[in-house]
C-alpha positions as CSV (number, residue, x, y, z in Angstrom):
1,X,0.0,0.0,0.0
2,X,1.2,3.5,-0.8
3,X,2.6,5.0,2.4
4,X,2.1,8.7,1.3
5,X,-0.7,10.8,2.8
6,X,-3.9,10.1,1.1
7,X,-4.3,13.8,0.3
8,X,-1.0,13.7,-1.6
9,X,-1.9,10.5,-3.5
10,X,-5.3,11.9,-4.7
11,X,-4.1,15.4,-5.4
12,X,-5.4,16.3,-8.9
13,X,-3.0,17.9,-11.4
14,X,-5.4,18.7,-14.2
15,X,-8.3,21.1,-14.3
16,X,-11.0,18.5,-15.1
17,X,-10.3,16.6,-11.8
18,X,-10.1,19.7,-9.5
19,X,-12.9,19.7,-6.9
20,X,-14.5,22.9,-5.7
21,X,-14.1,26.7,-6.4
22,X,-16.4,26.6,-9.4
23,X,-16.3,30.4,-9.6
24,X,-12.7,30.2,-10.4
25,X,-12.3,26.7,-12.0
26,X,-15.8,26.1,-13.5
27,X,-16.3,26.2,-17.3
28,X,-16.7,30.0,-17.2
29,X,-14.2,30.5,-14.3
30,X,-11.5,33.1,-14.7
31,X,-8.6,30.7,-13.8
32,X,-10.0,28.1,-16.1
33,X,-10.0,30.7,-19.0
34,X,-6.4,31.7,-18.1
35,X,-5.3,28.1,-18.3
36,X,-7.1,27.7,-21.7
37,X,-5.3,30.8,-22.9
38,X,-2.0,29.6,-21.5
39,X,-1.4,32.9,-19.8
40,X,-1.6,33.8,-16.1
41,X,-0.5,36.6,-13.8
42,X,0.9,36.7,-10.3
43,X,-1.9,36.0,-7.8
44,X,-2.7,35.4,-4.2
45,X,-5.2,32.7,-3.1
46,X,-7.0,33.7,0.1
47,X,-9.1,31.1,1.9
48,X,-9.3,28.6,4.8
49,X,-7.1,25.6,5.1
50,X,-7.7,22.5,2.9
51,X,-9.7,24.2,0.1
52,X,-7.2,23.6,-2.7
53,X,-4.8,26.5,-2.7
54,X,-1.6,24.4,-3.0
55,X,-3.3,22.0,-5.3
56,X,-4.4,24.8,-7.6
57,X,-0.9,26.2,-7.7
58,X,0.6,22.8,-8.6
59,X,-2.2,22.3,-11.2
60,X,-1.5,25.6,-12.9
61,X,2.2,24.8,-13.2
62,X,1.4,21.4,-14.5
63,X,-1.2,22.6,-17.0
64,X,1.2,25.3,-18.3
65,X,4.3,23.2,-18.3
66,X,6.1,25.6,-15.9
67,X,8.8,24.7,-13.4
68,X,7.4,24.8,-9.9
69,X,9.3,26.2,-6.9
70,X,7.7,26.1,-3.5
71,X,8.6,27.9,-0.3
72,X,6.9,28.1,3.1
73,X,6.9,31.5,4.8
74,X,7.3,29.6,8.1
75,X,10.7,28.1,7.3
76,X,12.1,30.3,4.4
77,X,13.7,33.7,4.5
78,X,15.2,36.3,2.1
79,X,18.1,34.0,1.4
80,X,15.9,31.2,0.1
81,X,13.8,33.7,-1.9
82,X,16.9,35.0,-3.6
83,X,18.2,31.6,-4.4
84,X,14.9,30.7,-6.1
85,X,14.9,33.9,-8.0
86,X,18.5,33.3,-9.1
87,X,17.6,29.8,-10.3
88,X,14.5,31.1,-12.0
89,X,16.4,33.6,-14.2
90,X,17.2,30.8,-16.7
91,X,13.6,29.5,-16.8
92,X,10.5,30.6,-18.6
93,X,8.8,32.5,-15.8
94,X,8.4,29.6,-13.5
95,X,5.8,29.4,-10.7
96,X,7.0,30.5,-7.3
97,X,4.5,29.2,-4.8
98,X,4.7,30.7,-1.3
99,X,2.5,29.1,1.4
100,X,1.3,31.3,4.2
101,X,2.7,34.3,2.5
102,X,1.1,36.5,5.3
103,X,3.8,35.3,7.6
104,X,6.5,36.9,5.4
105,X,8.1,40.0,6.9
106,X,8.2,43.3,5.0
107,X,11.8,42.7,4.0
108,X,11.0,39.2,2.7
109,X,8.1,40.5,0.7
110,X,10.3,43.4,-0.6
111,X,12.8,40.8,-1.9
112,X,10.0,39.5,-4.3
113,X,9.1,42.8,-5.9
114,X,11.6,43.1,-8.7
115,X,11.3,39.4,-9.8
116,X,7.5,39.7,-9.9
117,X,7.4,43.0,-11.7
118,X,9.9,41.8,-14.3
119,X,8.2,38.5,-14.8
120,X,11.3,36.5,-13.6
121,X,8.8,34.4,-11.6
122,X,5.0,34.2,-11.6
123,X,4.2,34.4,-7.9
124,X,1.3,32.4,-6.4
125,X,0.9,33.1,-2.7
126,X,-1.5,31.3,-0.4
127,X,-2.9,32.8,2.8
128,X,-5.6,32.2,5.3
129,X,-5.5,35.9,6.3
130,X,-6.9,38.9,4.5
131,X,-4.0,39.9,2.2
132,X,-5.0,43.6,2.6
133,X,-3.7,43.5,6.1
134,X,-0.7,41.2,5.7
135,X,0.8,41.7,2.2
136,X,2.6,44.9,1.4
137,X,0.9,47.3,-0.9
138,X,3.5,47.3,-3.7
139,X,3.4,43.5,-3.9
140,X,-0.4,43.3,-3.6
141,X,-0.8,45.8,-6.5
142,X,1.2,43.4,-8.7
143,X,-1.1,40.4,-7.9
144,X,-4.7,39.4,-8.4
145,X,-6.4,38.2,-5.3
146,X,-8.8,35.3,-5.6
147,X,-11.0,34.2,-2.7
148,X,-11.4,30.4,-2.2
149,X,-14.3,29.1,-0.2
150,X,-14.8,26.1,2.1
151,X,-15.9,22.9,0.4
152,X,-19.6,22.0,0.4
153,X,-21.3,18.7,1.0
154,X,-21.3,17.8,-2.7
155,X,-17.5,18.3,-2.8
156,X,-16.9,16.2,0.3
157,X,-19.1,13.5,-1.2
158,X,-17.1,13.5,-4.4
159,X,-13.8,13.4,-2.5
160,X,-15.1,10.5,-0.3
161,X,-16.0,8.6,-3.5
162,X,-12.5,9.1,-4.9
163,X,-10.9,7.8,-1.6
164,X,-13.2,4.8,-1.7
165,X,-12.2,4.0,-5.3
166,X,-8.5,4.4,-4.5
167,X,-8.7,1.9,-1.7
168,X,-10.7,-0.5,-3.9
169,X,-7.8,-0.2,-6.4
170,X,-5.5,-1.1,-3.5
171,X,-7.3,-4.3,-2.9
172,X,-9.7,-3.6,0.0
173,X,-13.2,-2.3,0.4
174,X,-14.4,0.8,2.3
175,X,-18.1,0.9,3.2
176,X,-19.0,4.5,4.3
177,X,-22.2,4.0,6.2
178,X,-22.3,7.3,8.0
179,X,-20.6,10.6,7.2
180,X,-21.8,13.2,9.8
181,X,-18.8,12.8,12.1
182,X,-16.4,12.4,9.2
183,X,-17.5,15.6,7.6
184,X,-17.8,17.5,10.9
185,X,-14.1,16.7,11.7
186,X,-13.1,17.8,8.2
187,X,-15.0,21.2,8.5
188,X,-14.9,21.7,4.7
189,X,-11.2,20.9,4.6
190,X,-10.2,18.3,2.0
191,X,-6.9,17.5,3.6
192,X,-8.6,16.8,7.0
193,X,-11.2,14.6,5.3
194,X,-8.5,12.5,3.6
195,X,-6.5,12.4,6.9
196,X,-9.5,11.1,8.7
197,X,-10.4,8.5,6.1
198,X,-6.8,7.3,6.0
199,X,-6.6,7.0,9.8
200,X,-9.8,5.1,10.1
201,X,-8.9,2.8,7.2
202,X,-5.5,2.0,8.7
203,X,-6.9,1.4,12.2
204,X,-10.1,-0.5,11.3
205,X,-9.4,-2.9,8.4
206,X,-10.7,-6.4,9.0
207,X,-10.5,-9.1,6.3
208,X,-9.9,-6.5,3.6
209,X,-12.8,-4.4,4.5
210,X,-13.4,-1.1,6.5
211,X,-16.8,-0.1,7.7
212,X,-17.0,3.6,8.5
213,X,-19.6,4.8,11.1
214,X,-19.8,8.0,13.1
215,X,-18.8,6.2,16.3
216,X,-15.8,4.6,14.7
217,X,-14.6,7.9,13.2
218,X,-14.9,9.7,16.5
219,X,-13.1,6.9,18.4
220,X,-10.2,6.6,16.0
221,X,-9.6,10.3,15.6
222,X,-9.7,11.0,19.3
223,X,-7.2,8.3,19.9
224,X,-4.9,9.5,17.1
225,X,-5.4,13.3,17.3
226,X,-1.7,14.1,16.8
227,X,-1.5,12.0,13.7
228,X,-4.8,13.4,12.4
229,X,-3.4,16.9,12.8
230,X,-0.4,16.2,10.6
231,X,0.1,19.7,9.3
232,X,-0.8,21.6,12.5
233,X,-4.2,22.7,11.2
234,X,-6.0,21.8,14.4
235,X,-4.6,25.3,15.2
236,X,-7.5,26.7,13.2
237,X,-9.9,24.7,15.4
238,X,-8.4,26.4,18.4
239,X,-9.0,29.8,16.8
240,X,-12.6,28.7,16.2
241,X,-13.0,27.6,19.8
242,X,-11.7,30.9,21.0
243,X,-14.1,32.9,18.9
244,X,-17.1,30.7,19.8
245,X,-16.2,31.0,23.5
246,X,-16.2,34.8,23.3
247,X,-19.4,34.8,21.3
248,X,-20.9,32.4,23.8
249,X,-20.1,34.8,26.7
250,X,-17.6,32.4,28.5
251,X,-14.6,34.5,29.6
252,X,-13.0,31.4,31.2
253,X,-13.0,29.4,28.0
254,X,-12.0,32.4,26.0
255,X,-8.9,32.9,28.2
256,X,-8.0,29.2,28.0
257,X,-8.2,29.0,24.2
258,X,-6.3,32.4,23.9
259,X,-3.6,30.8,26.0
260,X,-3.5,27.9,23.6
261,X,-3.1,30.3,20.7
262,X,-0.3,32.2,22.5
263,X,1.6,29.0,23.5
264,X,1.2,27.8,19.9
265,X,3.1,30.9,18.7
266,X,0.2,32.8,17.2
267,X,0.8,36.4,16.1
268,X,-0.8,38.7,18.7
269,X,-2.0,41.0,15.9
270,X,-4.0,38.1,14.5
271,X,-5.8,37.5,17.8
272,X,-6.5,41.2,18.2
273,X,-7.8,41.4,14.6
274,X,-10.2,38.5,15.2
275,X,-11.5,40.2,18.3
276,X,-12.0,43.4,16.4
277,X,-14.1,41.6,13.8
278,X,-16.1,39.8,16.6
279,X,-16.8,43.1,18.4
280,X,-18.6,44.3,15.3
281,X,-20.2,41.0,14.1
282,X,-21.3,39.5,17.5
283,X,-21.7,42.4,19.9
284,X,-22.5,45.4,17.6
285,X,-25.0,47.9,19.0
286,X,-25.7,45.8,22.1
287,X,-22.5,47.5,23.4
288,X,-20.9,49.9,20.9
289,X,-18.0,50.3,23.4
290,X,-16.9,46.8,22.5
291,X,-15.7,47.9,19.1
292,X,-13.8,50.8,20.8
293,X,-12.2,48.4,23.2
294,X,-11.2,46.0,20.5
295,X,-9.7,48.8,18.4
296,X,-7.8,50.1,21.4
297,X,-6.5,46.6,22.0
298,X,-5.4,46.3,18.4
299,X,-3.6,49.7,18.5
300,X,-2.0,49.0,21.9
301,X,-0.3,45.8,21.0
302,X,1.5,47.6,18.2
303,X,3.0,49.9,20.8
304,X,3.6,47.4,23.6
305,X,5.9,44.5,23.3
306,X,5.6,40.9,24.3
307,X,4.9,39.5,26.9
308,X,3.0,42.5,28.2
309,X,0.7,42.5,25.2
310,X,-0.9,39.3,26.6
311,X,-2.5,41.4,29.4
312,X,-4.1,43.7,26.9
313,X,-5.4,40.8,24.8
314,X,-6.8,39.1,27.9
315,X,-8.5,42.3,29.1
316,X,-10.2,42.7,25.7
317,X,-11.2,39.0,25.5
318,X,-12.8,39.1,29.0
319,X,-14.6,42.3,28.2
320,X,-16.0,41.0,24.9
321,X,-17.0,37.7,26.4
322,X,-18.8,39.4,29.2
323,X,-20.7,41.9,27.0
324,X,-24.2,41.7,25.7
325,X,-24.4,40.2,22.2
326,X,-26.2,41.2,19.0
327,X,-25.6,40.4,15.4
328,X,-28.4,42.6,14.2
329,X,-26.2,45.0,12.2
330,X,-24.3,42.1,10.6
331,X,-27.6,40.5,9.5
332,X,-28.9,43.9,8.4
333,X,-26.0,44.7,6.0
334,X,-26.1,41.1,4.6
335,X,-29.9,41.4,4.0
336,X,-29.4,44.8,2.3
337,X,-26.6,43.4,0.1
338,X,-28.8,40.5,-0.9
339,X,-31.6,42.9,-1.8
340,X,-29.2,45.0,-3.9
341,X,-28.1,42.0,-5.8
342,X,-31.7,40.9,-6.3
343,X,-33.2,44.2,-7.4
344,X,-30.2,45.9,-9.1
345,X,-29.6,49.6,-9.3
346,X,-32.9,51.1,-8.2
347,X,-33.1,54.9,-8.9
348,X,-32.5,57.3,-6.0
349,X,-35.7,59.2,-5.3
350,X,-35.6,62.7,-6.7
351,X,-35.9,64.4,-3.3
352,X,-32.8,62.6,-2.1
353,X,-30.6,63.4,-5.0
354,X,-27.7,65.9,-4.9
355,X,-28.5,69.1,-6.8
356,X,-25.3,71.1,-7.2
357,X,-26.2,72.7,-10.6
358,X,-29.1,74.9,-11.8
359,X,-30.1,72.3,-14.3
360,X,-30.4,69.6,-11.7
361,X,-32.6,71.9,-9.6
362,X,-34.8,72.5,-12.7
363,X,-35.1,68.8,-13.0
364,X,-36.4,68.6,-9.4
365,X,-33.3,67.0,-8.0
366,X,-33.6,67.5,-4.2
367,X,-37.1,69.1,-4.5
368,X,-39.3,68.4,-1.5
369,X,-36.4,67.2,0.6
370,X,-37.1,68.0,4.3
371,X,-34.2,68.9,6.5
372,X,-34.6,66.8,9.7
373,X,-33.2,69.4,12.0
374,X,-35.9,71.9,11.1
375,X,-38.5,69.6,12.7
376,X,-39.4,68.5,16.3
377,X,-37.1,65.9,17.7
378,X,-34.9,66.3,14.6
379,X,-37.1,63.9,12.7
380,X,-39.5,64.1,9.7
381,X,-41.5,61.2,8.3
382,X,-40.2,61.0,4.7
383,X,-39.3,58.2,2.3
384,X,-35.6,57.4,2.2
385,X,-35.7,54.1,0.3
386,X,-36.4,53.6,-3.4
387,X,-40.2,53.4,-4.0
388,X,-40.0,49.7,-4.8
389,X,-38.5,48.9,-1.4
390,X,-40.6,51.2,0.7
391,X,-41.1,49.8,4.2
392,X,-38.5,47.1,3.8
393,X,-36.7,46.4,7.2
394,X,-33.1,45.4,7.1
395,X,-32.1,46.3,10.7
396,X,-34.1,44.4,13.3
397,X,-32.7,45.3,16.8
398,X,-31.6,42.5,19.1
399,X,-33.0,41.8,22.5
400,X,-30.3,43.5,24.6
401,X,-31.1,46.4,26.8
402,X,-29.5,48.9,24.5
403,X,-31.1,47.6,21.4
404,X,-34.5,47.4,23.1
405,X,-34.1,51.2,23.6
406,X,-33.2,51.5,19.9
407,X,-36.3,49.6,19.0
408,X,-38.4,51.9,21.1
409,X,-36.8,55.0,19.5
410,X,-37.4,53.7,16.0
411,X,-40.9,52.6,16.8
412,X,-41.8,56.1,18.1
413,X,-40.3,57.7,15.0
414,X,-41.6,55.4,12.2
415,X,-44.8,54.2,13.9
416,X,-45.9,51.1,12.1
417,X,-43.9,51.6,8.8
418,X,-41.1,49.2,9.6
419,X,-42.8,47.0,12.2
420,X,-40.6,48.1,15.1
């Protein structure tokens, strides 16, 4: 039996066998068209672990017949980058793949600029972090950023079928009777799915057959957690546990998982940035000070060194975990975006339009607009949405004390219009 990791054995190297990312690799996907035209630009793949970033880079090099160089930002520095660029000078714009490019320092990223700009290499970076925060502007401007999404159920089913076929070719049968636990452990990560399948297969084979059930998957993986987490990606589960503990208002669990992140060598800026997002997404107007606290934390750790920054991070985590929670603003903007996509560019009502010129005023731009401050309580009942969307409610206040006050305020102003 092949001793390599199953994810490596089953890694596709042609576009037709690639699973997922249909927006990029489907028949009309932009990367598929680039491959068909035999021309690509430098790019950065941004997405969670195990969704095909490395596979996609290898596939591109294979499809285009380019030499492939791979560096990891964790173990490579400027020296290694320069060695690759020097070797690449005699090649036809080879692919330089840099995994976890967000971990490269500014000087390391600077060392790539000239080679990328002159086409000495075609850079493909992979990152789990927003490149706008972690990749320097000059390098980012020379790359296209493509967002990769977690795999869906249909993708996991297809990957499971491929694994089953592989083991049948190896001479034994896999009977997947239940998938809930298997897929839950994978979390939309193809590598984790394959690791789990391989572990269960290796530890459960009897008379050339493996029967996979939820109970068996849970037992085998719990007993072999270190082997399951071959590439350290359980780290992302710890991040998830930290965020969910804060969202769940448990400061004790939040501190524990934060400590695990710290001991695991996580960048303090990463932890602070996650709390900044959480303050807006999960607390919102239930406690607007949460966003101020998280922003102050993010700013402070840039000024204070380690290990003192741990105190600032801990203070922020406890505050956020102990705060009232609301995702009403988050749900509101997503509902508004969905409506915009559904209804298109509805016209701005004439009374809300800007009217800087005489002609615009003659065309009734801004006519009948009522200035709120001229009215009692600085409010006037007027239509602010396109006519087609009149009365549509996007923001529905949560049940916290502060948002109950907001609900009362809006109800008094708008009466029954929005159903507050």
